[in-house]
C-alpha positions as CSV (number, residue, x, y, z in Angstrom):
1,M,-32.4,-22.9,-31.9
2,H,-33.4,-25.2,-28.9
3,N,-36.2,-25.0,-26.4
4,F,-34.4,-24.8,-23.2
5,R,-37.4,-25.9,-21.2
6,Q,-37.2,-29.2,-22.8
7,L,-33.5,-29.9,-22.1
8,Q,-32.7,-32.1,-19.4
9,I,-29.5,-30.6,-18.5
10,W,-31.6,-27.1,-17.9
11,K,-34.1,-29.0,-15.8
12,E,-31.2,-30.7,-13.6
13,G,-29.5,-27.1,-13.5
14,M,-32.7,-25.7,-12.2
15,A,-32.9,-28.4,-9.5
16,I,-29.3,-28.0,-8.5
17,A,-29.8,-24.1,-8.1
18,K,-32.8,-24.6,-6.1
19,T,-31.2,-27.3,-3.8
20,T,-28.0,-25.1,-3.5
21,Y,-30.2,-22.0,-2.4
22,L,-31.8,-24.1,0.2
23,Q,-28.4,-25.3,1.4
24,I,-26.6,-21.9,1.6
25,N,-29.2,-20.7,4.2
26,N,-27.0,-22.6,6.7
27,L,-23.8,-20.7,5.9
28,P,-22.8,-18.1,8.5
29,A,-24.2,-14.6,8.0
30,S,-20.6,-13.4,7.9
31,E,-20.3,-15.0,4.5
32,K,-23.1,-13.1,2.9
33,F,-20.9,-11.2,0.6
34,G,-18.3,-14.0,0.3
35,L,-19.2,-17.6,-0.3
36,I,-23.0,-17.1,-0.1
37,S,-22.8,-14.6,-3.0
38,Q,-20.2,-16.6,-5.1
39,I,-22.2,-19.8,-4.5
40,S,-25.5,-18.4,-5.4
41,R,-24.2,-16.7,-8.6
42,C,-22.6,-19.9,-9.9
43,A,-25.8,-22.1,-9.1
44,V,-28.0,-19.6,-11.1
45,S,-25.5,-19.3,-13.8
46,V,-25.8,-22.8,-14.8
47,P,-29.4,-22.8,-16.2
48,S,-29.4,-19.3,-17.0
49,N,-26.4,-19.8,-19.5
50,I,-28.1,-22.9,-20.9
51,A,-31.3,-20.9,-21.4
52,E,-29.6,-17.8,-23.0
53,G,-27.5,-20.2,-25.1
54,S,-30.5,-22.0,-26.5
55,S,-31.7,-18.7,-28.0
56,R,-28.5,-18.3,-30.2
57,P,-28.8,-19.1,-33.9
58,S,-25.9,-21.3,-34.3
59,N,-24.7,-24.4,-32.5
60,K,-21.2,-22.7,-32.0
61,E,-22.8,-19.9,-30.2
62,F,-24.9,-22.3,-28.1
63,S,-21.9,-24.3,-27.5
64,H,-20.0,-21.1,-25.9
65,F,-22.8,-20.7,-23.4
66,I,-22.8,-24.4,-22.6
67,S,-19.1,-24.0,-21.8
68,I,-19.9,-21.1,-19.5
69,A,-22.5,-23.0,-17.7
70,L,-20.1,-26.0,-17.3
71,G,-17.4,-23.8,-15.9
72,S,-20.0,-22.4,-13.4
73,L,-20.8,-26.0,-12.3
74,F,-17.2,-26.7,-11.6
75,E,-16.9,-23.3,-9.6
76,L,-19.9,-24.3,-7.7
77,E,-18.5,-27.7,-6.8
78,T,-15.3,-26.0,-5.6
79,Q,-17.1,-23.5,-3.6
80,L,-19.2,-26.1,-1.8
81,Q,-16.1,-28.2,-1.2
82,L,-14.6,-25.2,0.4
83,S,-17.6,-24.6,2.6
84,I,-17.3,-28.3,3.7
85,D,-13.5,-27.8,4.5
86,L,-14.2,-24.6,6.4
87,D,-16.9,-26.5,8.4
88,F,-19.7,-24.3,7.2
89,I,-21.7,-27.2,5.6
90,N,-21.8,-30.7,6.7
91,Q,-20.5,-33.0,4.1
92,R,-23.3,-35.5,4.6
93,D,-26.0,-32.8,4.2
94,I,-24.8,-32.0,0.7
95,E,-23.5,-35.4,-0.5
96,K,-26.5,-35.9,-2.9
97,L,-26.0,-32.3,-4.2
98,M,-22.3,-32.9,-5.0
99,L,-23.2,-36.1,-6.7
100,D,-25.8,-34.3,-8.7
101,I,-23.3,-31.7,-9.8
102,I,-20.8,-34.2,-10.9
103,Q,-23.5,-36.1,-12.9
104,L,-24.6,-32.8,-14.5
105,Q,-21.0,-32.0,-15.4
106,K,-20.8,-35.2,-17.3
107,K,-24.3,-34.7,-19.0
108,I,-23.3,-31.1,-20.1
109,S,-19.9,-32.2,-21.5
110,T,-21.6,-35.0,-23.5
111,F,-24.3,-32.5,-24.7
112,K,-21.7,-30.0,-25.8
113,K,-20.3,-32.7,-28.0
114,T,-23.5,-32.9,-30.0
115,L,-23.3,-29.4,-30.9
116,I,-20.0,-29.5,-32.8
């Protein structure tokens, strides 16, 4: 069992979730039940699945939750890109967030390999 609070990937997932929440405040109110809902769920899913997986007794089970977190991170990137393409968010405003997401995708992929 891992202590998720000590995992760098969890800490970075939390930071991305927080930044994402601050950014989606700029989306149109008409997207409350569309992109805003999807983006917020994905953002929260990343650190949540890392935390939940860390409680599992085997690395195989933990790896499954890490895979879910990674999938959520790719979903988040896609939905933010769509928000840019629809001119809901300015690309410059979330450039650092997008880079952080890509970096965390790499870190989670690397971490997952240590569980096998």
